[in-house]
C-alpha positions in Angstrom: -22.0 -19.3 -4.2 -18.3 -20.6 -4.6 -16.9 -22.6 -2.0 -13.2 -23.3 -1.2 -11.5 -25.2 1.3 -7.7 -24.9 2.3 -6.5 -27.9 4.0 -3.7 -28.4 6.7 -1.8 -25.2 6.4 0.1 -23.6 9.2 -2.4 -20.8 9.8 -0.3 -17.2 10.9 -3.7 -15.8 12.2 -2.5 -12.3 13.3 -5.4 -12.0 15.5 -5.7 -10.4 18.7 -4.5 -13.5 20.5 -1.6 -14.1 17.8 -2.8 -17.6 17.2 -0.8 -19.9 15.1 -2.6 -23.2 14.3 -2.3 -25.8 12.0 -5.6 -26.9 10.2 -8.2 -26.1 7.4 -10.0 -22.8 6.5 -13.5 -22.9 4.7 -14.3 -20.0 2.4 -17.7 -19.2 1.2 -18.1 -16.5 -1.5 -15.6 -13.8 -0.2 -15.8 -14.9 3.4 -14.0 -16.8 5.6 -16.6 -19.0 7.4 -14.9 -21.6 9.6 -11.4 -22.6 10.8 -10.6 -25.7 12.4 -8.1 -28.5 13.0 -10.0 -30.4 10.3 -13.1 -29.9 8.0 -13.1 -33.4 6.4 -17.0 -33.2 6.2 -17.1 -30.1 4.1 -15.0 -31.8 1.4 -17.7 -32.9 -0.8 -19.3 -29.4 -0.6 -16.1 -27.6 -1.8 -15.8 -26.2 -5.5 -12.3 -26.7 -5.1 -9.8 -27.7 -2.6 -6.1 -26.2 -2.1 -3.6 -28.4 -0.4 -1.8 -26.4 2.1 -0.1 -28.8 3.9 3.7 -28.2 4.6 2.9 -24.3 3.7 2.2 -21.0 5.5 -1.4 -19.4 5.5 -1.2 -15.7 6.2 -3.4 -12.6 5.7 -2.6 -10.9 2.8 -0.2 -7.9 3.1 -1.7 -4.4 3.2 0.5 -1.7 1.6 -0.5 2.0 2.7 1.6 4.1 0.3 1.9 3.2 -3.4 2.1 4.9 -6.9 1.0 2.5 -9.6 1.4 5.2 -12.3 5.1 5.5 -11.4 5.9 1.8 -12.1 6.9 2.4 -15.7 9.6 4.9 -14.6 11.5 2.3 -12.7 15.3 2.7 -12.8 14.5 6.3 -14.6 15.2 8.5 -11.5 18.0 6.9 -9.6 20.4 8.8 -7.1 18.7 12.1 -6.5 17.0 13.8 -3.5 13.3 14.2 -3.2 12.8 17.6 -5.0 15.1 16.9 -7.7 13.5 13.6 -8.1 10.4 15.1 -8.5 11.1 18.3 -10.5 13.9 16.6 -12.8 12.5 13.3 -13.7 9.0 12.3 -12.0 7.0 15.2 -12.9 8.0 15.5 -16.4 7.4 11.6 -16.9 4.0 11.8 -15.5 3.1 14.6 -17.7 4.0 12.4 -20.8 1.6 9.7 -19.6 -1.3 8.9 -22.0 -4.3 6.7 -21.0 -2.9 3.5 -22.1 0.5 4.1 -20.4 -1.5 4.8 -16.8 -3.3 1.4 -17.4 -0.3 -0.6 -18.2 2.0 0.9 -15.4 -0.8 -0.1 -12.9 -1.0 -3.5 -14.3 2.8 -4.0 -14.1 2.9 -2.7 -10.5 -0.2 -4.7 -9.6 1.6 -8.0 -11.0 4.5 -7.1 -9.0 2.4 -6.2 -6.0 0.4 -9.7 -6.2 3.4 -11.9 -7.0 5.0 -10.6 -3.8 2.0 -11.4 -1.5 0.2 -8.0 -1.4 -3.7 -8.0 -1.6 -4.5 -4.5 -0.5 -2.9 -1.1 -1.5 -3.4 2.7 -0.6 -2.7 4.0 -4.2 -2.1 7.7 -5.1 -2.3 8.2 -9.2 -1.2 10.9 -11.3 -3.3 14.1 -12.5 -4.7 12.8 -15.5 -6.0 9.4 -16.6 -6.8 8.1 -13.3 -10.0 5.9 -15.0 -7.3 3.9 -16.5 -5.6 3.0 -13.1 -9.2 2.1 -11.7 -9.8 -0.3 -14.7 -6.4 -2.2 -14.2 -7.5 -2.4 -10.3 -10.8 -3.7 -11.2 -9.4 -6.3 -13.8 -6.8 -7.6 -11.7 -8.8 -8.4 -8.7 -6.5 -6.5 -6.2 -8.2 -4.8 -3.4 -7.5 -0.7 -3.4 -8.1 2.7 -2.1 -6.9 5.0 -4.6 -7.5 8.5 -6.1 -6.3 10.9 -8.8 -3.3 13.0 -7.5 -4.3 16.7 -6.9 -1.6 19.6 -7.8 -3.2 23.1 -8.2 0.0 25.0 -6.9 3.7 25.1 -7.2 7.0 25.9 -9.4 8.4 23.9 -12.1 5.4 21.8 -12.5 5.0 20.8 -16.2 1.7 22.2 -17.8 -0.2 18.6 -18.3 0.2 18.5 -14.2 -0.8 22.0 -13.6 -4.4 22.2 -12.3 -7.2 24.6 -11.8 -8.4 24.1 -8.4 -12.0 23.9 -9.3 -11.5 21.4 -11.9 -9.3 19.5 -9.7 -12.2 19.1 -7.1 -14.9 18.4 -9.6 -12.7 15.5 -10.9 -12.1 14.3 -8.1 -15.6 14.0 -6.9 -16.8 12.6 -10.2 -14.2 9.6 -9.9 -15.3 9.4 -6.4 -18.8 9.1 -7.3 -17.9 6.5 -10.2 -15.7 4.2 -8.5 -16.1 4.2 -4.6 -17.4 1.1 -3.5 -17.2 -0.6 -7.0 -16.2 -4.4 -7.5 -18.4 -5.5 -4.2 -16.7 -2.8 -2.3 -13.1 -3.7 -3.2 -12.3 -0.5 -4.8 -12.6 2.8 -2.5 -11.9 6.3 -3.2 -9.4 8.4 -1.3 -8.5 12.5 -2.0 -4.9 12.9 -2.8 -3.5 16.2 -2.7 0.0 15.5 -3.6 1.5 17.4 -0.5 1.4 20.8 0.7 3.8 22.1 -1.6 1.5 21.5 -4.7 -1.8 22.6 -3.1 -3.5 25.6 -2.5 -5.1 26.3 1.0 -8.4 26.5 -0.6 -8.0 22.9 -2.4 -7.0 21.2 1.1 -9.7 23.0 2.8 -12.2 21.8 0.2 -10.7 18.2 0.4 -11.2 18.6 4.4 -15.0 19.1 3.7 -15.4 16.7 0.9 -13.6 14.0 2.9 -16.2 14.6 5.7 -19.0 14.8 3.4 -18.3 11.4 1.5 -16.6 9.6 4.5 -13.6 8.9 2.8 -9.6 9.0 3.3 -7.5 11.5 2.5 -4.1 10.7 1.3 -1.0 13.0 1.1 2.6 13.3 2.0 4.1 14.9 4.7 7.6 15.6 6.5 9.5 13.5 3.8 12.7 15.5 3.2 14.0 18.5 4.9 13.7 20.6 1.9 10.1 20.0 1.4 9.6 21.2 5.2 11.4 24.7 4.6 9.2 25.1 1.6 6.1 24.7 3.7 7.5 26.9 6.4 8.2 29.6 4.4 5.1 29.7 2.4 2.6 28.7 5.2 4.3 29.8 8.1 4.5 26.7 10.0 5.6 22.9 9.8 3.7 20.4 7.6 1.5 18.6 10.4 1.1 21.7 12.2 -0.4 23.5 9.1 -2.4 20.5 8.4 -4.0 20.6 11.7 -4.2 24.3 11.7 -6.7 24.2 8.4 -8.6 21.3 10.0 -7.5 18.4 7.9 -5.8 16.6 10.7 -8.4 13.7 11.8 -8.7 10.0 11.9 -9.5 10.3 7.8 -6.0 11.7 7.3 -3.1 9.2 6.2 0.3 10.7 6.0 3.0 9.1 3.9 6.7 9.3 5.3 6.6 11.6 8.4 10.4 11.3 8.5 10.9 14.8 10.2 8.4 15.3 12.8 9.1 17.5 15.9 7.4 16.6 19.3 4.5 19.1 18.5 3.6 17.2 15.2 3.9 13.8 16.9 1.4 15.0 19.6 -0.9 16.4 16.8 -1.0 13.1 15.2 -1.6 11.0 18.2 -4.4 13.4 19.5 -6.2 13.6 16.3 -5.9 10.1 15.4 -4.0 10.6 12.1 -2.4 7.6 10.3 1.0 7.2 9.1 2.6 5.0 6.5 6.1 4.0 6.8 8.3 3.8 3.4 11.8 2.5 4.4 13.0 2.0 1.2 12.1 5.1 -0.5 13.5 6.9 2.4 16.8 5.3 2.3 17.1 5.5 -1.5 16.1 9.2 -1.7 18.5 9.7 1.5 15.5 11.5 3.3 16.4 9.9 6.5 14.5 7.3 9.1 11.3 7.9 10.5 10.9 7.4 14.3 8.5 4.4 14.0 9.3 2.9 17.5 8.3 6.4 18.9 4.9 6.5 17.0 4.0 3.1 17.8 4.5 3.6 21.5 2.3 6.6 21.0 -0.7 4.2 19.9 -0.3 5.8 16.3 -1.5 3.3 13.5 1.4 3.1 11.4 1.4 1.1 8.2 4.2 0.0 5.8 4.5 0.7 1.9 6.9 0.7 -1.0 6.1 3.9 -2.4 6.9 4.2 -6.1 9.1 1.8 -8.3 11.5 4.8 -9.3 12.1 5.4 -5.6 12.7 2.1 -4.2 12.8 0.2 -7.1 10.7 -2.7 -5.8 7.3 -3.0 -4.3 8.0 -6.0 -2.5 6.7 -6.4 1.0 9.0 -8.7 2.2 12.1 -6.5 1.5 10.1 -3.6 3.1 9.4 -5.7 6.3 13.1 -6.4 6.8 14.2 -2.9 6.4 11.9 -1.7 8.7 13.0 -4.0 11.5 16.6 -3.8 10.7 17.2 0.0 10.1 15.6 1.0 13.7 17.9 -1.8 15.5 21.2 0.5 14.8 19.7 3.3 16.7 17.4 1.7 19.3 19.0 -1.6 20.0 18.4 -5.4 18.6 15.2 -5.9 20.7 13.2 -3.0 19.3 10.7 -3.8 15.9 10.8 -7.5 16.3 9.6 -9.7 13.6 6.0 -10.2 15.1 5.8 -6.3 15.5 6.6 -5.7 12.1 4.5 -8.3 10.4 1.5 -7.1 12.3 2.4 -3.5 10.5 2.2 -5.3 7.3 -1.1 -7.0 7.7 -3.5 -5.6 10.7 -1.4 -2.4 11.3 -2.2 -1.7 7.3 -5.7 -2.5 7.8 -6.3 -0.5 10.8 -4.5 2.6 8.8 -7.2 2.2 6.1 -10.1 1.6 8.6 -10.6 -1.8 7.1 -9.6 -3.9 10.2 -13.0 -5.5 10.4 -12.6 -6.7 7.1 -9.1 -7.6 6.3 -5.5 -7.9 8.2 -6.1 -11.3 10.1 -7.4 -14.8 9.4 -10.7 -14.8 11.3 -14.2 -16.3 10.7 -16.4 -13.5 9.0 -13.4 -11.5 7.3 -12.8 -11.4 3.8 -10.9 -14.0 2.1 -7.9 -12.1 1.3 -4.9 -14.7 2.1 -1.6 -15.8 0.7 0.0 -19.2 0.9 3.8 -19.4 1.4 6.0 -22.2 0.6 8.9 -21.9 2.9 10.6 -25.6 2.1 13.7 -24.2 0.7 17.5 -23.8 1.7 17.2 -19.8 2.6 14.3 -20.7 5.2 15.6 -23.8 6.8 16.0 -25.4 9.4 12.5 -25.2 10.4 12.4 -27.2 13.3 11.3 -24.9 16.6 11.8 -21.7 14.6 9.8 -18.8 15.2 7.2 -18.4 12.5 7.2 -14.5 12.5 11.3 -14.9 12.1 10.9 -17.0 9.1 8.6 -14.8 7.4 10.2 -11.4 8.3 13.8 -12.1 8.2 14.4 -15.1 5.9 11.3 -15.6 3.4 11.2 -13.8 0.0 8.7 -12.8 -2.7 9.5 -15.9 -4.4 8.1 -18.2 -1.6 4.7 -16.6 -2.4 2.8 -19.5 -4.0 -1.0 -18.9 -4.0 -2.9 -15.6 -3.5 -6.7 -14.8 -2.9 -8.3 -11.5 -2.8 -12.3 -11.3 -1.8 -12.1 -15.3 -2.0 -11.1 -15.5 -5.6 -7.8 -17.0 -6.7 -6.0 -14.4 -8.4 -2.5 -16.5 -8.5 -1.9 -20.1 -7.7 1.4 -22.0 -8.2 3.1 -18.6 -8.9 1.0 -18.0 -11.8 -1.2 -15.0 -12.5 -4.7 -15.9 -13.4 -6.2 -12.3 -13.8 -3.7 -11.0 -16.4 -1.3 -12.2 -19.1 2.2 -11.6 -17.9 3.8 -11.7 -21.3 1.4 -9.1 -22.6 1.9 -6.9 -19.8 5.7 -6.8 -19.9 5.5 -5.8 -23.8 2.8 -3.4 -23.5 4.6 -1.7 -20.5 8.2 -1.5 -22.6 5.9 0.1 -25.6 4.0 2.4 -23.2 7.3 3.9 -21.7 9.0 4.3 -25.1 5.9 6.1 -26.1 6.1 8.4 -22.9 9.6 9.0 -23.2 9.3 10.6 -26.8 7.5 13.1 -25.7 9.7 14.7 -23.0 
C-alpha cells in the first residue's frame, strides 16, 4: 500500500473548525491517516516524501458544472446569448463529434482542470460517444460524476443529437451500469437531461424513477436565461423549478446549474426539497444571462457549488477565476462584506463536495478522508507580502492557476512541479487540433 508524507506545509483544512495548521500529512493508499505538527518517525516508512515547506496545502477544488465534450470548441461561440449560442454554434459542433474527438476534448479539459487545482468535477457530456469521455476520465486520474446528455425533444436540434426516448434512457442506464463506481469509486454516474426545453415529460419522469432506483444524481440546467424560462412556461405552463417539482424531480438528488432567474416560490422549493445549485459566474456573465442570487440561496441554507461550465462560454475552466468572480460580482449589489474569501473558498471545496453528496469523502483535509489535495506555491510578486495576511484572501483574491504546483487525487500524484504525470501534454494539444479540424469539416 503506497505511503506518502507531505512535510511542513501550511494546511488550510476547510474543516468545520476552519483550522489552519503548519505540519505534516501522512497518506496511506488513497486516504489521509495522520495530520500533526511533525511526523518524523514515519519518514523511513514513506514510499515518497513531498516537501511542503513554504507552500499551502488545500483540499482539491470541486467544480460542480463542467462540459468536457465542449473543450474543443473554445473560442468558437463567443458573444452570443444562450439560445443562439446553443442553436447556432454548440449543438452543430456537438453533432459533429466523433469517438476520438470526444476523447481528446475530455483530456484537454481535464488537463486544464488539474493544472488549475480541480480534482473533482460534475460533468455533462453530449448525446453520443460518452464512453470516450469516461475513458479519458479513468486514465487521467481526476474524480468525476458524469453522464451522457439526454435530448428527446426540441426545435432546431441537429439530427445526430435527436434521440428516441426509449433509446436515450436505455443507453443512459447501460452507461451507468458499466461506469458507476469504476476506478475504485472515483467515477460515478449522473443522469443528465440537458434542460426542460430538450426533454419530454416522459423522459424526465423516467429519470426521476431511475435516479431513485440507482441512488444517483440528476444533473440539469435550469433558469439560466429569460428566453429559456419563457419557452418552458409556454410549453409546460409553469416556471422551471416549479415544473420540476410538479413532476417529482425536485429532491436532494437534483443538481441545478445556473439558477440565475429564480422567483420566491422556486427558491422555497429548492430549500424545502433539498435541491442543490451550482453557480457559474464566468459563463453567466459572458452569455449575458445575469447574476444568480447566491447570497440569498446561502442564507437559506441551500448547498451551492461553483463551476466554470464549458470552455466555449467562459473560456476558461479555472477555479481561481471563478472564485474571484463569485466574490466580486455580488459586492456591487450587496456591499463589500458579502461573499468574503472564506465563504467562497468553502464553496469551491466543501460546498462542492456537499452538492455532490461527497462531503464525507472529499472537500476538507481531515483524517479518514480521500487524499485529494493541491499544493500551492505562493512565493511570488502577486501574492506578497505574506506576513500576517489572511490565507483565504491570498488564495481567493491574489492566487492564480500558475501557483498550483502539485495535485493528488486518491493519494496518487497526478501533477508534480507543474508537470502532468497521467497524460502527455504535447500529444493532447496536437490531437485536439486534429480533432476540431475534423469536426469542423463535418458542419
